[in-house]
C-alpha positions as CSV (number, residue, x, y, z in Angstrom):
1,M,-35.8,16.3,6.1
2,E,-32.4,17.9,5.4
3,T,-32.6,17.0,1.7
4,G,-36.2,18.0,1.2
5,G,-37.1,14.5,0.0
6,D,-34.3,14.3,-2.6
7,S,-32.6,11.4,-0.8
8,L,-35.8,9.5,-0.8
9,A,-36.4,10.2,-4.5
10,A,-32.9,9.0,-5.3
11,G,-33.3,5.9,-3.2
12,I,-36.6,5.0,-5.0
13,K,-34.9,5.6,-8.4
14,N,-32.1,3.2,-7.3
15,L,-34.6,0.6,-6.3
16,I,-36.5,0.9,-9.6
17,D,-33.2,0.6,-11.5
18,D,-32.2,-2.5,-9.4
19,V,-35.6,-4.1,-10.0
20,G,-35.1,-3.6,-13.7
21,K,-31.6,-5.2,-13.6
22,G,-32.8,-8.0,-11.4
23,R,-30.1,-7.5,-8.9
24,I,-28.9,-5.1,-6.2
25,S,-26.2,-2.7,-7.2
26,M,-23.5,-2.0,-4.7
27,T,-21.7,0.8,-6.6
28,D,-22.2,3.1,-9.5
29,E,-21.6,0.6,-12.3
30,K,-21.1,3.3,-14.8
31,A,-17.9,4.4,-13.0
32,F,-16.0,1.3,-14.1
33,E,-15.1,-0.2,-17.4
34,V,-13.4,-3.5,-17.9
35,G,-10.3,-2.9,-20.0
36,G,-10.6,0.9,-19.4
37,N,-10.0,1.6,-15.7
38,L,-10.6,-2.0,-14.5
39,A,-8.7,-5.2,-15.3
40,V,-6.1,-3.4,-17.4
41,T,-3.1,-5.8,-16.8
42,P,-2.2,-7.0,-20.4
43,G,-3.2,-10.6,-21.1
44,A,-5.3,-12.8,-23.4
45,V,-7.7,-15.7,-23.2
46,I,-5.7,-18.8,-24.3
47,F,-8.2,-21.6,-23.5
48,E,-12.0,-21.9,-23.0
49,N,-14.5,-24.6,-22.4
50,E,-18.1,-24.8,-21.3
51,L,-17.3,-23.5,-17.8
52,I,-14.2,-21.3,-17.9
53,Q,-11.9,-19.1,-19.9
54,L,-8.3,-19.2,-18.9
55,I,-6.4,-15.9,-19.1
56,Q,-2.6,-15.8,-19.4
57,Y,-1.0,-12.5,-18.5
58,R,1.9,-11.0,-20.5
59,P,5.2,-11.0,-18.7
60,L,6.6,-7.7,-17.4
61,T,10.1,-8.9,-16.5
62,D,13.0,-10.1,-18.7
63,E,13.0,-13.5,-16.9
64,V,10.1,-15.4,-15.4
65,S,9.8,-18.2,-12.8
66,T,10.0,-21.7,-14.0
67,R,6.6,-22.7,-12.6
68,P,3.3,-20.8,-13.5
69,L,1.0,-19.3,-10.9
70,V,-2.7,-20.4,-11.4
71,M,-5.2,-18.1,-9.7
72,V,-8.7,-19.4,-8.9
73,P,-11.3,-16.7,-7.9
74,P,-14.7,-17.7,-6.5
75,A,-17.3,-18.5,-9.2
76,I,-19.6,-15.8,-7.8
77,N,-17.0,-13.1,-8.6
78,K,-15.4,-11.9,-11.7
79,F,-11.7,-12.6,-12.5
80,Y,-10.8,-8.9,-12.0
81,V,-11.4,-9.2,-8.3
82,F,-7.6,-9.9,-8.5
83,D,-6.9,-7.3,-11.2
84,L,-8.6,-4.0,-10.2
85,Q,-6.5,-0.9,-11.1
86,P,-2.8,-0.8,-11.5
87,G,-2.2,0.5,-8.0
88,N,-4.2,-2.3,-6.3
89,S,-3.9,-5.2,-8.8
90,F,-2.7,-8.4,-7.2
91,V,-2.2,-9.8,-10.8
92,R,0.0,-7.0,-11.8
93,Y,2.0,-7.3,-8.6
94,A,2.6,-11.0,-9.2
95,V,3.5,-10.5,-12.8
96,E,6.0,-7.8,-11.8
97,Q,7.6,-10.3,-9.5
98,G,8.3,-12.6,-12.4
99,H,5.4,-15.0,-12.2
100,T,3.7,-16.3,-15.3
101,V,0.1,-15.8,-14.1
102,F,-2.9,-17.7,-15.4
103,M,-6.4,-16.7,-14.2
104,V,-9.6,-18.7,-14.2
105,S,-12.6,-16.7,-15.4
106,W,-15.8,-18.5,-14.6
107,R,-18.7,-18.4,-17.0
108,N,-21.9,-16.7,-16.1
109,I,-24.1,-19.7,-15.5
110,T,-27.6,-19.9,-17.0
111,A,-30.2,-22.7,-16.9
112,D,-28.4,-24.3,-19.8
113,Q,-25.6,-25.2,-17.5
114,G,-27.9,-26.5,-14.8
115,H,-26.4,-30.0,-15.3
116,L,-23.0,-29.0,-14.1
117,T,-22.0,-30.4,-10.7
118,W,-19.2,-29.8,-8.2
119,D,-17.2,-32.4,-10.0
120,D,-17.4,-30.3,-13.2
121,Y,-16.1,-27.3,-11.4
122,L,-13.1,-29.3,-10.3
123,E,-12.5,-31.1,-13.5
124,L,-13.4,-28.5,-16.1
125,G,-12.4,-25.6,-14.0
126,V,-9.6,-25.9,-11.5
127,M,-7.8,-29.0,-12.8
128,R,-8.2,-28.1,-16.5
129,A,-6.6,-24.7,-15.8
130,I,-3.7,-26.3,-14.0
131,D,-3.2,-28.8,-16.9
132,V,-3.2,-26.0,-19.5
133,A,-0.8,-23.8,-17.5
134,I,1.6,-26.7,-17.2
135,A,1.3,-27.5,-20.9
136,V,1.8,-23.9,-22.0
137,T,4.9,-23.3,-19.9
138,G,6.4,-26.7,-20.1
139,A,6.8,-26.8,-16.3
140,D,6.7,-29.9,-14.2
141,K,4.1,-28.4,-11.7
142,A,2.1,-25.3,-11.1
143,N,1.8,-23.0,-8.0
144,A,-1.9,-22.4,-7.3
145,L,-3.8,-19.7,-5.3
146,G,-7.5,-19.8,-4.4
147,F,-9.7,-17.2,-2.9
148,C,-12.9,-17.9,-0.9
149,V,-15.0,-20.5,-2.7
150,G,-12.3,-20.6,-5.3
151,G,-10.0,-21.8,-2.6
152,M,-12.5,-24.4,-1.5
153,M,-12.6,-25.7,-5.1
154,L,-8.8,-25.6,-5.3
155,G,-8.5,-27.5,-2.0
156,C,-10.9,-30.2,-3.3
157,A,-9.1,-30.4,-6.6
158,A,-5.7,-30.8,-4.8
159,A,-7.2,-33.6,-2.7
160,V,-8.6,-35.4,-5.8
161,L,-5.2,-35.1,-7.6
162,A,-3.4,-36.5,-4.6
163,A,-5.8,-39.4,-4.4
164,R,-5.1,-40.1,-8.0
165,G,-1.4,-39.9,-7.5
166,E,-1.0,-36.9,-9.8
167,D,1.7,-34.6,-8.5
168,K,0.9,-31.4,-10.4
169,I,0.8,-28.7,-7.7
170,A,4.0,-27.4,-6.2
171,S,2.4,-25.0,-3.7
172,L,-1.0,-24.0,-2.5
173,T,-2.0,-20.6,-1.2
174,F,-5.5,-19.9,0.3
175,L,-7.0,-16.5,0.8
176,T,-10.2,-16.2,3.0
177,T,-10.8,-19.9,2.5
178,M,-12.6,-22.2,4.9
179,L,-11.3,-25.8,4.6
180,D,-12.4,-27.3,8.0
181,F,-16.1,-27.3,8.3
182,S,-16.1,-29.1,11.6
183,D,-16.4,-25.6,13.2
184,A,-18.1,-23.7,10.6
185,G,-18.6,-20.5,12.6
186,E,-21.3,-18.1,11.3
187,I,-22.0,-20.1,8.2
188,G,-23.2,-22.8,10.6
189,H,-26.4,-20.9,10.9
190,A,-27.2,-22.2,7.4
191,Q,-27.4,-25.7,8.8
192,F,-31.1,-25.8,9.3
193,G,-33.9,-27.6,7.5
194,G,-35.3,-24.4,5.9
195,V,-32.2,-23.9,3.7
196,L,-31.9,-27.5,2.8
197,G,-35.6,-27.6,1.9
198,W,-35.3,-24.6,-0.3
199,L,-32.3,-26.1,-2.1
200,L,-34.2,-29.3,-2.7
201,R,-37.2,-27.4,-4.1
202,V,-34.8,-25.5,-6.4
203,R,-33.3,-28.7,-7.6
204,A,-36.6,-30.4,-8.1
205,A,-37.8,-27.5,-10.2
206,G,-34.8,-27.9,-12.5
207,G,-33.2,-24.8,-11.2
208,Y,-29.5,-24.3,-10.4
209,A,-28.0,-22.9,-7.2
210,V,-24.3,-22.8,-8.1
211,R,-23.9,-19.3,-6.8
212,W,-25.0,-20.6,-3.4
213,S,-22.6,-23.6,-3.5
214,F,-20.3,-24.6,-0.6
215,P,-18.6,-27.9,0.3
216,P,-20.6,-30.1,2.6
217,I,-21.9,-28.0,5.5
218,S,-24.2,-30.6,7.0
219,R,-24.6,-34.4,7.0
220,R,-28.3,-33.8,6.2
221,A,-27.3,-32.1,2.9
222,Q,-25.1,-35.0,2.0
223,D,-27.7,-37.6,2.8
224,A,-30.2,-35.8,0.7
225,G,-27.8,-35.8,-2.2
226,V,-27.7,-32.1,-2.9
227,R,-25.0,-32.0,-5.5
228,Y,-23.9,-28.5,-4.9
229,F,-23.1,-29.3,-1.3
230,V,-21.8,-32.8,-1.7
231,V,-18.2,-33.1,-2.9
232,R,-18.2,-36.3,-5.0
233,S,-15.1,-37.7,-6.5
234,I,-14.5,-37.9,-10.2
235,D,-12.9,-41.4,-10.1
236,D,-13.0,-43.6,-7.0
237,V,-12.9,-41.0,-4.3
238,Q,-16.4,-41.0,-2.8
239,N,-17.9,-38.3,-0.5
240,L,-14.6,-36.5,-0.3
241,E,-14.7,-34.1,2.7
242,L,-12.3,-31.2,3.3
């Protein structure tokens, strides 16, 4: 009433725009430009494969730490969640402290990558990034930091490396990361047959649900063999649980 219907018209326009884009917009996307006022810490892509690009950031100090810092954001976010603007960029802060920072940038998955499993996210994503960072810097080990699902993948990768006897990680830092699913909290509400049934239908139809992926949240999901929920080892570690 106060706007004379203008707010309703604006809302309908936003709805139409979102339908056209196929997703819900949370902000004015035109207000941000990657490389302009977002993700402006100097760096370059030094490695890429089917799943990731690995960014190495330019040092901002005369001396740098011996060991690199590998950051793993969640696959459902962009790398610049850690590198917003200069005043609130975690990447820039870390580089200013003398860290050689490497950032995993996950590929936007399409149906062509529907064959990728959790193992691939560990092997081609997290572990490959750590290997490249160590090779580039000549360090003996790497420090690693993971956020949200990125932290879950990092935790799984660290467990697999430990099982293999590969001592490549000097320290682990987890931000907003759930590692113990015995008390899942609110996410436990997803442990019902409807969600599992939906996932099975997506899988049977040849779809991909990577953006919905979590480590095992229920035994029923494991028993059903839902690859995005089941953490399977790459070598001899079977049904690895966090």
